[in-house]
N, C-alpha and C positions, 0 to 999 in steps of 0.2 A: 750160498745161493739164495736168491730172493724167493719167497713162497708165492705160489699161485701164477706167477707170470714172469717171463723174461722180458725186461723192459729194454727196448731199443729206441733211443730218442733221436729225432732228426728235426730238420728245419725246412719248412716250405712256406709258400705265400698264403695270403688270405684267399680262401676259396670263393669263386664266383664274384670277385671284385675286379674293377676295371684296372686298378693299379696295384701291382704286387708290393707287399710290405714284408719285411723280415720279421720272423717270429710268429707266434700265435698257434703253431701246430706241432704236435709231438706224437709220432707213431709208437705203438707198443703192441706186444703179443700177449694174449690172455692165456689162462691156464688151459683152455680148451682150443688153443691154436688159432683163435680168430685174430686177424690183422686189423687192429683198431687205431683210430686217430683221435687225439685231443685236438679239436678244431675250434679255436677261439671261444672257449667256454662251454663247448658241447662235445660229446663223445659219439663218434660215428664209425661204422664198420667199413673198411676199405676192401677187404677180401675175406671170404670164409676160411681161408687157410693161411697159415703163417708163411711169410716170405723166407727165402734162404739167406738173403743179405739185403741190407738197406744202406743208403748213402744220403748225405745231406747236400743240398745245393740251393741254398737261400730260398727262392720261390718255387722250387721244384723238389719233389720226392722221387728219387731214383731207387728202384728196387728189383731184385731178381726174385720172381715168384716161385711158388712151390715146384713148378716144372722146369725152372732154370731160364725162362724167358726174361729179358730185360725190359722193364716198363718204366714209364715216367708219369707222375701225376702232376699236373699243372693247371691252375685255374679251374679245378673241378673236373678236368678231363684227363682220362688215362690213355696214354699213347704207347703203342708197341715199338720198342727200339730195336731189339734183336729177338727173333723167334726162338733161338736155341741158345744154350749156355755157351759162353765164350770167355774171353779174357775179362778180368776184373776191371770195372770202370775206375778212373781216378777223378775225384771231385774236388772242387774248391767252392768258395762262396758263390761264384758267378758262372762257373763253367764245368762241364763234365766231358770226358773223352775216354775212348777205349779203342782197342785194336780188334777188328773183325778179320781174322787171318793176319795179313799184313797191311790191311787198309785202316788208316786212322780215321775214326768217326767222332763227331760231336753231336750233342742233343740240341735240336732246334725245336721250336714250338710245334711244327708239323711232324716232327719225327727225327730220325737219324740222318746226318749229313756227312758225306765222305769228303775229308779234307785233302788226303793224299793217298795214292794207291800202294805205295811201298815204303813203310816207315820202320825204323829200328826202335831206338829208345825215345821216350817222350815224357814230359812233365806237365802238370797243370798247376797254375798258381793264379789266384784271383781270376781275371777275365782273359788270361793268356795261356795258350798251349804252345809249348816249345817242343820241337821234334827234329830228329835226324831223318831228313828226306833221302832215302837211299837212291831213288830214281833221278832226283835232281842233283845229288851229291852236295847237299847244302844243309846247313842248320837254318830251319825256318821257324817262324812263329805265326800262329793263328791268333789274331787279335781284332776284336770288334768286326768279325765277319770277313776278314781278308787275310791273305797269306803274304808274309813279308820275309825276305831273305836277309839273314843276319850275317852269315859268312859261308863262303865256299868250303867244301870238304873234299879233298882229293880222293880219288878212287883208291881203295886199298889201304887208306890210312885208318887209324883207330877212331872210334866213335868220338864225336866232339864232346867236350866237357863244358858245362855251363851252370850258372847259378841264376835262379829266377825269383822275383818278388812280385808285388802287385804293380803292374804296368812297366816293369823293368826286368832287364836280363843282361847279364855280363857273360862274355865268352873270352877265354884265354887262348890266344893263338901263339903256341910255343914257337912256331917257326919264325915269327916276326917279333917275338917277345912283346906282345901287344895285348891289352885288355880292351875289348870293344863293348860298348853299352847300347842296348836297345831301350829306348824310353818313349813311350806313347807314340809309336809309329815311326820314329827316326832312329838311325844307327849312327854313332859317332865313336871316335877313339876316346876312351876314358883316360888311359895313360899308356905309355910305351916305354921301351928300353928297360924292361924289367925281367928278372929271372923267375919271379914268383907272381902269382895272382891272388892276393889275399883280399877277399871282399866279403861283405855281409849285406844281404838283400833285405829290404823292407818295402813299404808301400810308398812308391815314388821317392825313395831314399836309398842311397848306397853308401855304406861306410867302407873305405878301402885304404890299404897301405901303398902309397906310391913310392916304389923302391928307387926310382931315379933320383928325384931331389931329396928323398928321405922325409916324407910328410904323411902324417895320418890325416885323411881328409874325409869329408862327407859331401856327396852329391845330393842336394836337397831340392827337389822339384825344379831342377833346371840350373840351380846356382851351386857353386863349389865353396865350401868353407874349410879352411885349415884348422885343425884342432891342436896338434902338437907335433914337434919334429922328432919324436921317438916312436919306434914301433911298439904298439901296445902288446900286452901279453895275450889278450883275447878281446874280441868285440862282437856284438850282436846288434841287429837292426830290426825295427818293427814299423808300425804305423806312425811316422813322423818322429820317432825317437830312436836313439842309439845308446847303448850301455857298453862300457868297456873298462877293462882293468889296464891301467897305465903301465908304462915300463917300470916305473917306481913302485908299483903295487897298490896304488890308491884306486878306489872305485869311482868312476866318473860317468857322466851322461851328456847327452846333447839333445836339445829340443828347440824348435822355433828359432834357429839361428844363434843360439847361446849354448855354451858349454858350462857344466857345473860339476862340482865335487860332492859326492854323497858320503864317502867314507875315506878316511886316511889310510885304510888298509884294505886288503882283499876280502870280499865276502865269501861265506862258505860255498854258496851257489848263487847264480843269478839267471833270470830269464827275461826275454823281451818278447811279449805276445800282444798282438793288436797294438794299442797305444799305451800299454802298461809296461812299466819296468819294475820287475818284482825280484826281491833278492832275500837271502837268509843270512843273518848276522847275529852272532852270540845266542843262537837258538831262537831268535825272533823272526817272524815273517814281516818283511818291511816292503814298502813301495816308495816311489817318488811322486811328489806333488809340488808343482811349481818350482822345481829345481832343488827341493829339500827332501830329506829322508823322513818318512812317516812310519810309525809302527802300526801294522794291521792287527797283529796279535803277538803276545809275548810267549809264543810257542809256535811250532810248525804244525799246521793242521794236517790231519791224516789224509784229507782230500781237498783239493782246491782246483779252481778252473777260472779262466779269464775270458771275457767277452765284452766288447764294446765299452771300454774303460771301466769295467766292473770286475771285481774279484768275488767269486762265489766260493764259500768254504764250509766245511763241517767243523763245528766247535767241539770242545771237550765233553760237552753234555749231549753230543749227537744231534744238536740243533743245526740249522742251515742259515747262513748269513750272506748278505751281499754288501761289499764295500765299494763305494763309488765316490771319488773325489772327496775323501775324508768323512763321508757319511755312512753309517752302518745301518742296514735294514735287516730285521729278523724275518726270515722267510718261513721257518718252521721251528717250533719248540723242540726240545730234546725228546725224542720218541724212540730211542734205541735204533735210530736210523743207521743202517749199515753203510749205505752209499746213496748218492743222488746222481741224477743225469741231468745235464744242462745243455741245451742247444737253442741258440737264439734267445728269446725272451722267456721261454718256458723251462721251469725246473720241475722234475718228477722225482718222487721218492716213495718208499714204503716204510712205515713204522712197524713196531713190533705187533700191531693188530692186523697187518697184512693188507691194509686198505691202500690202494693206489691214489696218491695226491698229486695235484698240479698246482703250481704257483705261476700266475701270469698277470703282469701289470698290477701287482699289489693285491690280487684276489686269489683265494684258494678254491680248488675244485676236487671232488672225490669220485672215484669210480669203484 
């Protein structure tokens, strides 16, 4: 455990500015239980007592205070969302939603807004909330301030199953052997005549196996690309990128309308996060850059994190680095750092001296 403070790092917008920007603020709790914020180069107190839980939401800080009330900090103003403890909110970069009893609510600038009065399961991804509307017997999405019906759900049937990404959602209708796609306000049939619905959701991109014609395809910002006529062993999608292990075992990817081969064999592990395709091969941590495999380090770091095309990681000397498009930046020298926290543009860590340090836009700060 870290000395003197339990660091909980989140992301919110620049306080008191007209236009919200990502990054620049990181909350943490001090040894005497004060709720503090690193706020664009300065340290300020948010509340005198530590919160029970905190969540990230780009330009907003959502937190459950010491009494259990749900609050939101946005543009320097704190708004009460729920006066008593309830269900745990689900947050993405652009949206936050929670159940108050059976009522689905989202956070607006002026406070809580009720989306639907009787909701079962729901998910939050990017700027979209997908939910099973029990009263309307439908799979609905809350997107950019309006509710859109994706599919009808018969009374007494099982809860609908869906997969969601940024601005995209797929729903498998077993009764019709059909996979439907919601993309930026419109609903269409992605593919039909299928006994399975194998999809991977990304940001405006969907990788899927079309069982009818037997094609592995990508729906990319409205256009469809055929990748290969064999069902891959596995595939994952992110922000404009797809990674997959082909039927023959080679490791491949797709980006900007082009497919490429990274390895002629299967990696130990691979991930697609944001716009980064990251994988481990032969004990090395590697990434893709311009359709080619690049070595980040010739070992697998104890801790790493991905954000906005950047890879943050802890090296063997306990230093912190950022890898971005082939360029490595040293954030912190080796200081017996146990772990770091990264949300948005801010990195927080403690060295063996116990001092809290922040790195933001190339500068370091201490508290």
